[in-house]
DOZATOR-539208 format. One record per residue (C-alpha): x, y, z; residue in three letters. Coordinates in steps of 0.25 Angstrom, whole numbers. Last residue first. Layout:
BEGIN
<site><xx>X</xx><yy>Y</yy><zz>Z</zz><code>ALA</code></site>
...
***
This chain:
BEGIN
<site><xx>-192</xx><yy>-28</yy><zz>517</zz><code>VAL</code></site>
<site><xx>-198</xx><yy>-42</yy><zz>518</zz><code>ALA</code></site>
<site><xx>-192</xx><yy>-46</yy><zz>505</zz><code>GLU</code></site>
<site><xx>-178</xx><yy>-43</yy><zz>510</zz><code>ARG</code></site>
<site><xx>-180</xx><yy>-51</yy><zz>522</zz><code>GLU</code></site>
<site><xx>-185</xx><yy>-63</yy><zz>514</zz><code>HIS</code></site>
<site><xx>-173</xx><yy>-63</yy><zz>506</zz><code>GLN</code></site>
<site><xx>-164</xx><yy>-62</yy><zz>518</zz><code>ALA</code></site>
<site><xx>-171</xx><yy>-74</yy><zz>524</zz><code>ARG</code></site>
<site><xx>-170</xx><yy>-82</yy><zz>511</zz><code>ARG</code></site>
<site><xx>-155</xx><yy>-78</yy><zz>510</zz><code>TRP</code></site>
<site><xx>-153</xx><yy>-83</yy><zz>524</zz><code>GLU</code></site>
<site><xx>-160</xx><yy>-95</yy><zz>521</zz><code>GLU</code></site>
<site><xx>-152</xx><yy>-98</yy><zz>509</zz><code>VAL</code></site>
<site><xx>-139</xx><yy>-96</yy><zz>516</zz><code>ARG</code></site>
<site><xx>-143</xx><yy>-105</yy><zz>528</zz><code>ARG</code></site>
<site><xx>-147</xx><yy>-116</yy><zz>517</zz><code>ILE</code></site>
<site><xx>-134</xx><yy>-114</yy><zz>511</zz><code>LEU</code></site>
<site><xx>-126</xx><yy>-116</yy><zz>524</zz><code>TRP</code></site>
<site><xx>-133</xx><yy>-129</yy><zz>526</zz><code>PHE</code></site>
<site><xx>-131</xx><yy>-134</yy><zz>512</zz><code>SER</code></site>
<site><xx>-116</xx><yy>-131</yy><zz>513</zz><code>SER</code></site>
<site><xx>-115</xx><yy>-139</yy><zz>526</zz><code>ARG</code></site>
<site><xx>-122</xx><yy>-151</yy><zz>520</zz><code>ALA</code></site>
<site><xx>-113</xx><yy>-150</yy><zz>507</zz><code>LEU</code></site>
<site><xx>-100</xx><yy>-148</yy><zz>516</zz><code>PRO</code></site>
<site><xx>-103</xx><yy>-161</yy><zz>524</zz><code>ASP</code></site>
<site><xx>-93</xx><yy>-160</yy><zz>536</zz><code>SER</code></site>
<site><xx>-100</xx><yy>-171</yy><zz>545</zz><code>PRO</code></site>
<site><xx>-103</xx><yy>-180</yy><zz>533</zz><code>GLN</code></site>
<site><xx>-115</xx><yy>-183</yy><zz>525</zz><code>ASN</code></site>
<site><xx>-122</xx><yy>-169</yy><zz>530</zz><code>ALA</code></site>
<site><xx>-137</xx><yy>-168</yy><zz>527</zz><code>SER</code></site>
<site><xx>-140</xx><yy>-157</yy><zz>517</zz><code>LEU</code></site>
<site><xx>-146</xx><yy>-145</yy><zz>523</zz><code>PRO</code></site>
<site><xx>-162</xx><yy>-145</yy><zz>524</zz><code>GLU</code></site>
<site><xx>-169</xx><yy>-138</yy><zz>513</zz><code>PRO</code></site>
<site><xx>-174</xx><yy>-124</yy><zz>513</zz><code>THR</code></site>
<site><xx>-184</xx><yy>-122</yy><zz>501</zz><code>ARG</code></site>
<site><xx>-183</xx><yy>-112</yy><zz>491</zz><code>GLY</code></site>
<site><xx>-184</xx><yy>-121</yy><zz>479</zz><code>MET</code></site>
<site><xx>-169</xx><yy>-119</yy><zz>476</zz><code>ALA</code></site>
<site><xx>-165</xx><yy>-123</yy><zz>490</zz><code>LEU</code></site>
<site><xx>-174</xx><yy>-135</yy><zz>489</zz><code>ASP</code></site>
<site><xx>-167</xx><yy>-139</yy><zz>476</zz><code>ARG</code></site>
<site><xx>-153</xx><yy>-137</yy><zz>482</zz><code>MET</code></site>
<site><xx>-156</xx><yy>-147</yy><zz>493</zz><code>PHE</code></site>
<site><xx>-163</xx><yy>-157</yy><zz>485</zz><code>ARG</code></site>
<site><xx>-151</xx><yy>-157</yy><zz>475</zz><code>GLU</code></site>
<site><xx>-141</xx><yy>-157</yy><zz>487</zz><code>VAL</code></site>
<site><xx>-149</xx><yy>-169</yy><zz>492</zz><code>GLU</code></site>
<site><xx>-148</xx><yy>-176</yy><zz>478</zz><code>ARG</code></site>
<site><xx>-133</xx><yy>-173</yy><zz>477</zz><code>LEU</code></site>
<site><xx>-131</xx><yy>-180</yy><zz>491</zz><code>ARG</code></site>
<site><xx>-139</xx><yy>-192</yy><zz>487</zz><code>GLN</code></site>
<site><xx>-130</xx><yy>-193</yy><zz>474</zz><code>ARG</code></site>
<site><xx>-118</xx><yy>-192</yy><zz>482</zz><code>GLN</code></site>
<site><xx>-122</xx><yy>-203</yy><zz>492</zz><code>ALA</code></site>
<site><xx>-126</xx><yy>-212</yy><zz>480</zz><code>LEU</code></site>
<site><xx>-112</xx><yy>-209</yy><zz>474</zz><code>LEU</code></site>
<site><xx>-105</xx><yy>-212</yy><zz>487</zz><code>THR</code></site>
<site><xx>-113</xx><yy>-225</yy><zz>489</zz><code>ARG</code></site>
<site><xx>-108</xx><yy>-229</yy><zz>475</zz><code>MET</code></site>
<site><xx>-94</xx><yy>-225</yy><zz>478</zz><code>LEU</code></site>
<site><xx>-94</xx><yy>-233</yy><zz>491</zz><code>PRO</code></site>
<site><xx>-101</xx><yy>-245</yy><zz>483</zz><code>GLU</code></site>
<site><xx>-91</xx><yy>-246</yy><zz>472</zz><code>TRP</code></site>
<site><xx>-81</xx><yy>-255</yy><zz>480</zz><code>ASP</code></site>
<site><xx>-92</xx><yy>-266</yy><zz>480</zz><code>SER</code></site>
<site><xx>-101</xx><yy>-270</yy><zz>492</zz><code>GLY</code></site>
<site><xx>-113</xx><yy>-263</yy><zz>486</zz><code>GLN</code></site>
<site><xx>-111</xx><yy>-260</yy><zz>472</zz><code>LEU</code></site>
<site><xx>-125</xx><yy>-266</yy><zz>468</zz><code>GLN</code></site>
<site><xx>-132</xx><yy>-260</yy><zz>480</zz><code>ARG</code></site>
<site><xx>-126</xx><yy>-247</yy><zz>476</zz><code>LEU</code></site>
<site><xx>-131</xx><yy>-248</yy><zz>462</zz><code>THR</code></site>
<site><xx>-145</xx><yy>-251</yy><zz>467</zz><code>GLN</code></site>
<site><xx>-144</xx><yy>-239</yy><zz>476</zz><code>GLU</code></site>
<site><xx>-140</xx><yy>-230</yy><zz>465</zz><code>GLY</code></site>
<site><xx>-150</xx><yy>-236</yy><zz>455</zz><code>LEU</code></site>
<site><xx>-161</xx><yy>-232</yy><zz>466</zz><code>GLU</code></site>
<site><xx>-156</xx><yy>-218</yy><zz>467</zz><code>ILE</code></site>
<site><xx>-154</xx><yy>-217</yy><zz>452</zz><code>GLY</code></site>
<site><xx>-169</xx><yy>-222</yy><zz>450</zz><code>ASP</code></site>
<site><xx>-173</xx><yy>-211</yy><zz>459</zz><code>THR</code></site>
<site><xx>-165</xx><yy>-201</yy><zz>453</zz><code>LEU</code></site>
<site><xx>-170</xx><yy>-205</yy><zz>439</zz><code>VAL</code></site>
<site><xx>-184</xx><yy>-205</yy><zz>444</zz><code>THR</code></site>
<site><xx>-183</xx><yy>-191</yy><zz>450</zz><code>PRO</code></site>
<site><xx>-179</xx><yy>-186</yy><zz>436</zz><code>THR</code></site>
<site><xx>-165</xx><yy>-182</yy><zz>430</zz><code>VAL</code></site>
<site><xx>-167</xx><yy>-179</yy><zz>415</zz><code>PRO</code></site>
<site><xx>-162</xx><yy>-190</yy><zz>405</zz><code>GLN</code></site>
<site><xx>-150</xx><yy>-189</yy><zz>397</zz><code>ASP</code></site>
<site><xx>-142</xx><yy>-197</yy><zz>407</zz><code>GLY</code></site>
<site><xx>-149</xx><yy>-197</yy><zz>420</zz><code>GLY</code></site>
<site><xx>-137</xx><yy>-194</yy><zz>428</zz><code>SER</code></site>
<site><xx>-142</xx><yy>-203</yy><zz>439</zz><code>LEU</code></site>
<site><xx>-144</xx><yy>-215</yy><zz>429</zz><code>GLN</code></site>
<site><xx>-130</xx><yy>-213</yy><zz>424</zz><code>ARG</code></site>
<site><xx>-124</xx><yy>-213</yy><zz>438</zz><code>LEU</code></site>
<site><xx>-132</xx><yy>-226</yy><zz>441</zz><code>TRP</code></site>
<site><xx>-127</xx><yy>-233</yy><zz>429</zz><code>ARG</code></site>
<site><xx>-113</xx><yy>-228</yy><zz>431</zz><code>ARG</code></site>
<site><xx>-113</xx><yy>-234</yy><zz>445</zz><code>MET</code></site>
<site><xx>-118</xx><yy>-247</yy><zz>440</zz><code>LEU</code></site>
<site><xx>-108</xx><yy>-247</yy><zz>428</zz><code>ARG</code></site>
<site><xx>-96</xx><yy>-244</yy><zz>438</zz><code>ALA</code></site>
<site><xx>-101</xx><yy>-255</yy><zz>448</zz><code>PRO</code></site>
<site><xx>-101</xx><yy>-265</yy><zz>436</zz><code>ARG</code></site>
<site><xx>-87</xx><yy>-261</yy><zz>430</zz><code>VAL</code></site>
<site><xx>-79</xx><yy>-261</yy><zz>443</zz><code>VAL</code></site>
<site><xx>-82</xx><yy>-273</yy><zz>453</zz><code>LEU</code></site>
<site><xx>-90</xx><yy>-282</yy><zz>445</zz><code>HIS</code></site>
<site><xx>-84</xx><yy>-279</yy><zz>431</zz><code>TRP</code></site>
<site><xx>-70</xx><yy>-279</yy><zz>436</zz><code>VAL</code></site>
<site><xx>-72</xx><yy>-291</yy><zz>444</zz><code>TRP</code></site>
<site><xx>-78</xx><yy>-298</yy><zz>432</zz><code>GLY</code></site>
<site><xx>-67</xx><yy>-294</yy><zz>423</zz><code>LEU</code></site>
<site><xx>-57</xx><yy>-299</yy><zz>433</zz><code>LEU</code></site>
<site><xx>-64</xx><yy>-313</yy><zz>434</zz><code>LEU</code></site>
<site><xx>-64</xx><yy>-313</yy><zz>419</zz><code>ALA</code></site>
<site><xx>-49</xx><yy>-310</yy><zz>419</zz><code>SER</code></site>
<site><xx>-47</xx><yy>-321</yy><zz>429</zz><code>ALA</code></site>
<site><xx>-55</xx><yy>-331</yy><zz>420</zz><code>MET</code></site>
<site><xx>-47</xx><yy>-327</yy><zz>408</zz><code>LEU</code></site>
<site><xx>-34</xx><yy>-329</yy><zz>416</zz><code>SER</code></site>
<site><xx>-38</xx><yy>-343</yy><zz>420</zz><code>LEU</code></site>
<site><xx>-43</xx><yy>-347</yy><zz>407</zz><code>ALA</code></site>
<site><xx>-29</xx><yy>-342</yy><zz>401</zz><code>LEU</code></site>
<site><xx>-21</xx><yy>-350</yy><zz>411</zz><code>ALA</code></site>
<site><xx>-30</xx><yy>-362</yy><zz>409</zz><code>LEU</code></site>
<site><xx>-28</xx><yy>-361</yy><zz>393</zz><code>GLY</code></site>
<site><xx>-13</xx><yy>-358</yy><zz>395</zz><code>GLN</code></site>
<site><xx>-12</xx><yy>-371</yy><zz>404</zz><code>GLN</code></site>
<site><xx>-19</xx><yy>-379</yy><zz>393</zz><code>ARG</code></site>
<site><xx>-10</xx><yy>-373</yy><zz>382</zz><code>ARG</code></site>
<site><xx>3</xx><yy>-377</yy><zz>391</zz><code>LEU</code></site>
<site><xx>-2</xx><yy>-391</yy><zz>393</zz><code>ALA</code></site>
<site><xx>-4</xx><yy>-392</yy><zz>377</zz><code>SER</code></site>
<site><xx>10</xx><yy>-385</yy><zz>375</zz><code>TRP</code></site>
<site><xx>16</xx><yy>-396</yy><zz>385</zz><code>GLU</code></site>
<site><xx>9</xx><yy>-407</yy><zz>378</zz><code>ALA</code></site>
<site><xx>14</xx><yy>-402</yy><zz>364</zz><code>GLN</code></site>
<site><xx>28</xx><yy>-401</yy><zz>370</zz><code>HIS</code></site>
<site><xx>27</xx><yy>-416</yy><zz>374</zz><code>TRP</code></site>
<site><xx>22</xx><yy>-420</yy><zz>361</zz><code>ARG</code></site>
<site><xx>34</xx><yy>-413</yy><zz>354</zz><code>THR</code></site>
<site><xx>43</xx><yy>-419</yy><zz>363</zz><code>LEU</code></site>
<site><xx>38</xx><yy>-433</yy><zz>360</zz><code>SER</code></site>
<site><xx>38</xx><yy>-430</yy><zz>345</zz><code>ASP</code></site>
<site><xx>52</xx><yy>-426</yy><zz>345</zz><code>HIS</code></site>
<site><xx>56</xx><yy>-437</yy><zz>354</zz><code>LEU</code></site>
<site><xx>50</xx><yy>-447</yy><zz>344</zz><code>SER</code></site>
<site><xx>57</xx><yy>-441</yy><zz>333</zz><code>GLU</code></site>
<site><xx>70</xx><yy>-442</yy><zz>341</zz><code>THR</code></site>
<site><xx>67</xx><yy>-456</yy><zz>343</zz><code>ALA</code></site>
<site><xx>63</xx><yy>-459</yy><zz>329</zz><code>SER</code></site>
<site><xx>76</xx><yy>-453</yy><zz>324</zz><code>TYR</code></site>
<site><xx>84</xx><yy>-460</yy><zz>334</zz><code>LEU</code></site>
<site><xx>78</xx><yy>-474</yy><zz>330</zz><code>SER</code></site>
<site><xx>77</xx><yy>-471</yy><zz>315</zz><code>ASP</code></site>
<site><xx>92</xx><yy>-468</yy><zz>316</zz><code>GLN</code></site>
<site><xx>95</xx><yy>-481</yy><zz>323</zz><code>HIS</code></site>
<site><xx>86</xx><yy>-489</yy><zz>313</zz><code>PRO</code></site>
<site><xx>93</xx><yy>-482</yy><zz>301</zz><code>LEU</code></site>
<site><xx>107</xx><yy>-484</yy><zz>304</zz><code>LEU</code></site>
<site><xx>114</xx><yy>-473</yy><zz>311</zz><code>PHE</code></site>
<site><xx>119</xx><yy>-481</yy><zz>323</zz><code>ALA</code></site>
<site><xx>123</xx><yy>-492</yy><zz>314</zz><code>HIS</code></site>
<site><xx>132</xx><yy>-482</yy><zz>306</zz><code>LEU</code></site>
<site><xx>139</xx><yy>-479</yy><zz>320</zz><code>THR</code></site>
<site><xx>140</xx><yy>-494</yy><zz>323</zz><code>GLU</code></site>
<site><xx>146</xx><yy>-497</yy><zz>309</zz><code>LEU</code></site>
<site><xx>158</xx><yy>-487</yy><zz>311</zz><code>ASN</code></site>
<site><xx>161</xx><yy>-474</yy><zz>303</zz><code>ILE</code></site>
<site><xx>176</xx><yy>-474</yy><zz>300</zz><code>GLN</code></site>
<site><xx>183</xx><yy>-462</yy><zz>307</zz><code>GLY</code></site>
<site><xx>194</xx><yy>-471</yy><zz>311</zz><code>ASP</code></site>
<site><xx>195</xx><yy>-466</yy><zz>324</zz><code>THR</code></site>
<site><xx>182</xx><yy>-470</yy><zz>330</zz><code>ARG</code></site>
<site><xx>177</xx><yy>-463</yy><zz>342</zz><code>ALA</code></site>
<site><xx>167</xx><yy>-454</yy><zz>333</zz><code>PHE</code></site>
<site><xx>161</xx><yy>-468</yy><zz>329</zz><code>TYR</code></site>
<site><xx>158</xx><yy>-472</yy><zz>343</zz><code>GLU</code></site>
<site><xx>153</xx><yy>-458</yy><zz>346</zz><code>GLN</code></site>
<site><xx>143</xx><yy>-459</yy><zz>335</zz><code>LEU</code></site>
<site><xx>138</xx><yy>-473</yy><zz>339</zz><code>SER</code></site>
<site><xx>136</xx><yy>-468</yy><zz>353</zz><code>ALA</code></site>
<site><xx>129</xx><yy>-456</yy><zz>348</zz><code>HIS</code></site>
<site><xx>119</xx><yy>-465</yy><zz>341</zz><code>LEU</code></site>
<site><xx>116</xx><yy>-474</yy><zz>353</zz><code>GLN</code></site>
<site><xx>115</xx><yy>-461</yy><zz>362</zz><code>LEU</code></site>
<site><xx>105</xx><yy>-455</yy><zz>352</zz><code>TRP</code></site>
<site><xx>96</xx><yy>-467</yy><zz>351</zz><code>GLU</code></site>
<site><xx>95</xx><yy>-468</yy><zz>366</zz><code>ALA</code></site>
<site><xx>93</xx><yy>-453</yy><zz>368</zz><code>GLU</code></site>
<site><xx>83</xx><yy>-453</yy><zz>357</zz><code>VAL</code></site>
<site><xx>75</xx><yy>-464</yy><zz>364</zz><code>ARG</code></site>
<site><xx>76</xx><yy>-459</yy><zz>378</zz><code>VAL</code></site>
<site><xx>70</xx><yy>-446</yy><zz>372</zz><code>PHE</code></site>
<site><xx>58</xx><yy>-453</yy><zz>366</zz><code>ALA</code></site>
<site><xx>56</xx><yy>-461</yy><zz>379</zz><code>TRP</code></site>
<site><xx>55</xx><yy>-448</yy><zz>387</zz><code>ARG</code></site>
<site><xx>45</xx><yy>-442</yy><zz>377</zz><code>LEU</code></site>
<site><xx>37</xx><yy>-455</yy><zz>377</zz><code>SER</code></site>
<site><xx>37</xx><yy>-455</yy><zz>392</zz><code>GLN</code></site>
<site><xx>29</xx><yy>-442</yy><zz>393</zz><code>PRO</code></site>
<site><xx>34</xx><yy>-430</yy><zz>401</zz><code>VAL</code></site>
<site><xx>25</xx><yy>-428</yy><zz>413</zz><code>ASP</code></site>
<site><xx>36</xx><yy>-431</yy><zz>423</zz><code>SER</code></site>
<site><xx>47</xx><yy>-422</yy><zz>419</zz><code>GLU</code></site>
<site><xx>60</xx><yy>-428</yy><zz>417</zz><code>GLN</code></site>
<site><xx>59</xx><yy>-428</yy><zz>402</zz><code>LEU</code></site>
<site><xx>58</xx><yy>-413</yy><zz>402</zz><code>MET</code></site>
<site><xx>71</xx><yy>-411</yy><zz>410</zz><code>PRO</code></site>
<site><xx>79</xx><yy>-420</yy><zz>400</zz><code>GLU</code></site>
<site><xx>73</xx><yy>-415</yy><zz>387</zz><code>LEU</code></site>
<site><xx>82</xx><yy>-402</yy><zz>386</zz><code>ALA</code></site>
<site><xx>95</xx><yy>-410</yy><zz>391</zz><code>ALA</code></site>
<site><xx>93</xx><yy>-421</yy><zz>382</zz><code>HIS</code></site>
<site><xx>90</xx><yy>-412</yy><zz>370</zz><code>LEU</code></site>
<site><xx>103</xx><yy>-405</yy><zz>373</zz><code>MET</code></site>
<site><xx>111</xx><yy>-418</yy><zz>375</zz><code>SER</code></site>
<site><xx>104</xx><yy>-423</yy><zz>361</zz><code>PHE</code></site>
<site><xx>109</xx><yy>-410</yy><zz>355</zz><code>LEU</code></site>
<site><xx>123</xx><yy>-411</yy><zz>359</zz><code>ARG</code></site>
<site><xx>123</xx><yy>-425</yy><zz>354</zz><code>ALA</code></site>
<site><xx>118</xx><yy>-421</yy><zz>341</zz><code>ALA</code></site>
<site><xx>128</xx><yy>-410</yy><zz>340</zz><code>GLU</code></site>
<site><xx>140</xx><yy>-420</yy><zz>344</zz><code>ALA</code></site>
<site><xx>135</xx><yy>-429</yy><zz>333</zz><code>ALA</code></site>
<site><xx>133</xx><yy>-419</yy><zz>323</zz><code>HIS</code></site>
<site><xx>148</xx><yy>-414</yy><zz>325</zz><code>HIS</code></site>
<site><xx>153</xx><yy>-428</yy><zz>325</zz><code>GLN</code></site>
<site><xx>146</xx><yy>-432</yy><zz>313</zz><code>LEU</code></site>
<site><xx>152</xx><yy>-419</yy><zz>306</zz><code>GLN</code></site>
<site><xx>166</xx><yy>-423</yy><zz>310</zz><code>HIS</code></site>
<site><xx>164</xx><yy>-437</yy><zz>305</zz><code>ARG</code></site>
<site><xx>159</xx><yy>-432</yy><zz>292</zz><code>LEU</code></site>
<site><xx>171</xx><yy>-423</yy><zz>290</zz><code>ALA</code></site>
<site><xx>180</xx><yy>-435</yy><zz>293</zz><code>ARG</code></site>
<site><xx>172</xx><yy>-444</yy><zz>283</zz><code>PRO</code></site>
<site><xx>174</xx><yy>-434</yy><zz>271</zz><code>ASN</code></site>
<site><xx>165</xx><yy>-437</yy><zz>259</zz><code>LEU</code></site>
<site><xx>172</xx><yy>-433</yy><zz>247</zz><code>GLY</code></site>
<site><xx>167</xx><yy>-444</yy><zz>236</zz><code>GLY</code></site>
<site><xx>180</xx><yy>-452</yy><zz>238</zz><code>VAL</code></site>
<site><xx>175</xx><yy>-454</yy><zz>252</zz><code>GLN</code></site>
<site><xx>162</xx><yy>-460</yy><zz>247</zz><code>VAL</code></site>
<site><xx>169</xx><yy>-469</yy><zz>238</zz><code>SER</code></site>
<site><xx>178</xx><yy>-474</yy><zz>249</zz><code>ARG</code></site>
<site><xx>166</xx><yy>-478</yy><zz>258</zz><code>ALA</code></site>
<site><xx>168</xx><yy>-474</yy><zz>272</zz><code>GLN</code></site>
<site><xx>161</xx><yy>-461</yy><zz>269</zz><code>SER</code></site>
<site><xx>147</xx><yy>-468</yy><zz>269</zz><code>ALA</code></site>
<site><xx>148</xx><yy>-471</yy><zz>284</zz><code>GLY</code></site>
<site><xx>152</xx><yy>-457</yy><zz>286</zz><code>LEU</code></site>
<site><xx>140</xx><yy>-452</yy><zz>278</zz><code>ALA</code></site>
<site><xx>131</xx><yy>-461</yy><zz>286</zz><code>VAL</code></site>
<site><xx>136</xx><yy>-456</yy><zz>299</zz><code>VAL</code></site>
<site><xx>135</xx><yy>-441</yy><zz>294</zz><code>LEU</code></site>
<site><xx>120</xx><yy>-443</yy><zz>290</zz><code>ARG</code></site>
<site><xx>117</xx><yy>-449</yy><zz>303</zz><code>GLU</code></site>
<site><xx>124</xx><yy>-439</yy><zz>311</zz><code>CYS</code></site>
<site><xx>117</xx><yy>-428</yy><zz>304</zz><code>HIS</code></site>
<site><xx>104</xx><yy>-435</yy><zz>307</zz><code>ALA</code></site>
<site><xx>108</xx><yy>-435</yy><zz>322</zz><code>VAL</code></site>
<site><xx>111</xx><yy>-420</yy><zz>321</zz><code>GLU</code></site>
<site><xx>97</xx><yy>-418</yy><zz>315</zz><code>MET</code></site>
<site><xx>90</xx><yy>-426</yy><zz>325</zz><code>GLN</code></site>
<site><xx>97</xx><yy>-418</yy><zz>336</zz><code>PHE</code></site>
<site><xx>93</xx><yy>-405</yy><zz>330</zz><code>HIS</code></site>
<site><xx>79</xx><yy>-409</yy><zz>330</zz><code>THR</code></site>
<site><xx>79</xx><yy>-413</yy><zz>345</zz><code>LEU</code></site>
<site><xx>86</xx><yy>-401</yy><zz>348</zz><code>MET</code></site>
<site><xx>75</xx><yy>-393</yy><zz>341</zz><code>SER</code></site>
<site><xx>64</xx><yy>-401</yy><zz>347</zz><code>LEU</code></site>
<site><xx>69</xx><yy>-398</yy><zz>361</zz><code>ARG</code></site>
<site><xx>72</xx><yy>-382</yy><zz>359</zz><code>HIS</code></site>
<site><xx>58</xx><yy>-380</yy><zz>352</zz><code>ALA</code></site>
<site><xx>50</xx><yy>-388</yy><zz>363</zz><code>GLN</code></site>
<site><xx>58</xx><yy>-381</yy><zz>374</zz><code>GLN</code></site>
<site><xx>55</xx><yy>-367</yy><zz>368</zz><code>THR</code></site>
<site><xx>40</xx><yy>-370</yy><zz>366</zz><code>SER</code></site>
<site><xx>39</xx><yy>-376</yy><zz>380</zz><code>VAL</code></site>
<site><xx>46</xx><yy>-363</yy><zz>386</zz><code>ARG</code></site>
<site><xx>37</xx><yy>-353</yy><zz>377</zz><code>GLN</code></site>
<site><xx>25</xx><yy>-362</yy><zz>382</zz><code>ARG</code></site>
<site><xx>29</xx><yy>-361</yy><zz>397</zz><code>ALA</code></site>
<site><xx>31</xx><yy>-346</yy><zz>396</zz><code>GLN</code></site>
<site><xx>17</xx><yy>-345</yy><zz>390</zz><code>GLU</code></site>
<site><xx>12</xx><yy>-354</yy><zz>401</zz><code>ILE</code></site>
<site><xx>18</xx><yy>-345</yy><zz>412</zz><code>SER</code></site>
<site><xx>12</xx><yy>-333</yy><zz>406</zz><code>GLY</code></site>
<site><xx>-2</xx><yy>-339</yy><zz>405</zz><code>LEU</code></site>
<site><xx>0</xx><yy>-344</yy><zz>419</zz><code>GLN</code></site>
<site><xx>4</xx><yy>-330</yy><zz>424</zz><code>TRP</code></site>
<site><xx>-9</xx><yy>-324</yy><zz>417</zz><code>LEU</code></site>
<site><xx>-17</xx><yy>-334</yy><zz>423</zz><code>GLY</code></site>
<site><xx>-12</xx><yy>-332</yy><zz>437</zz><code>MET</code></site>
<site><xx>-13</xx><yy>-317</yy><zz>435</zz><code>LEU</code></site>
<site><xx>-28</xx><yy>-318</yy><zz>431</zz><code>LEU</code></site>
<site><xx>-31</xx><yy>-328</yy><zz>442</zz><code>LEU</code></site>
<site><xx>-25</xx><yy>-318</yy><zz>452</zz><code>GLY</code></site>
<site><xx>-32</xx><yy>-306</yy><zz>447</zz><code>GLY</code></site>
<site><xx>-45</xx><yy>-314</yy><zz>447</zz><code>ALA</code></site>
<site><xx>-43</xx><yy>-319</yy><zz>461</zz><code>MET</code></site>
<site><xx>-39</xx><yy>-305</yy><zz>466</zz><code>VAL</code></site>
<site><xx>-50</xx><yy>-298</yy><zz>460</zz><code>LEU</code></site>
<site><xx>-61</xx><yy>-308</yy><zz>465</zz><code>TRP</code></site>
<site><xx>-54</xx><yy>-308</yy><zz>479</zz><code>PHE</code></site>
<site><xx>-55</xx><yy>-292</yy><zz>479</zz><code>ARG</code></site>
<site><xx>-70</xx><yy>-293</yy><zz>474</zz><code>ALA</code></site>
<site><xx>-73</xx><yy>-303</yy><zz>485</zz><code>LEU</code></site>
<site><xx>-66</xx><yy>-294</yy><zz>496</zz><code>ALA</code></site>
<site><xx>-74</xx><yy>-282</yy><zz>491</zz><code>SER</code></site>
<site><xx>-87</xx><yy>-290</yy><zz>491</zz><code>ARG</code></site>
<site><xx>-85</xx><yy>-296</yy><zz>505</zz><code>TRP</code></site>
<site><xx>-81</xx><yy>-282</yy><zz>510</zz><code>GLY</code></site>
<site><xx>-94</xx><yy>-276</yy><zz>504</zz><code>SER</code></site>
<site><xx>-102</xx><yy>-287</yy><zz>510</zz><code>SER</code></site>
<site><xx>-96</xx><yy>-285</yy><zz>524</zz><code>ALA</code></site>
<site><xx>-98</xx><yy>-270</yy><zz>523</zz><code>MET</code></site>
***
C-alpha cells in the first residue's frame, strides 16, 4: 500500500510538473510573439518618423535656397514668387518641428532605459542640437518683416551644417536599427528557450502517457491475446503460460492505477476456470464440491450448491426407476 501511494503521488507530481512546464512554455511563446509584434511596430513607427523628418528638412533646404535665389531681379522676372516660397517654408518647418517633437516623445522613454547604448543616446543628442540650431535660424528669418532671406539663415543651410544634420540623422537611423536588431536577437533567444521548454514538457507528458496509460494497456492486451490463443487451440500449456504471464503482468503493474483492474481480471479468470472444472465434473458423472463463495451473497456459489442437489435428486430418481 505504501509503495502504491508513493507511485501514485510520483505520477501526479510528474503530470503536474509536465503540465506546468508546458503551460509556462506556451505562455512565454505567446508573450514573446506579442513582444515581437510590439518591437516591429515601434521600429516601423520610429524609423518612419525619422525618415519623414529628414524629408521635411530637405524641403526646407530646397526652399531656403530658392528664396535666396529669388532675391535676384532676373529670377523674380522669371516668375518665382518669394511670398509663396516663404509660405511653403513655414509649412515644412512647422511639419519638421512637429515630427521632431513626436520623435523626441517616442525615443525619450527608450533612452531612459539603462541598457540603451551610449552611441544611441549620443546620436539623438547630435540630431537634437543640429535641429535646434537650424530651427532657431528659421524662426529668426520668419520674424523678419521685410521677407528677405538673411545671411544667418543661408549660413545655417550651408553644406557643412547640412552635412552635420544629415550625418546626425543617419547615425541615429543606424543606431536605432542596431538597437532593434539587438532586441530581435534577444527575443529570438528567448523564443528558443521557451520552445525548448515546451518541447521538454511535451516529452514529459508523452512519457507520462506511455508509462501510465499505453504501456499498461499493451501489457494487458498481450496477456488477453495469449489467453484467447488467437488462431491456435487452447491447450494446457497455453493456460499455464497465461497464468504465468498474468502474474508477471500483475507484478509489472503493481502500484499503478491499473493494478486493481488486473487483479479483478485474474480473479475472474480463476473463477472461470473453477466453473469450467465444476461443469466438466458434472458432465462426466462426478459430484464436485460447490463453488467457494468469494463474498457472503455469492450467487454463483449458491447456484452451484442447488445445482448439485438437483443433480443428486435426478440421479436418485433415475436409480429408483432402474431398480423397479
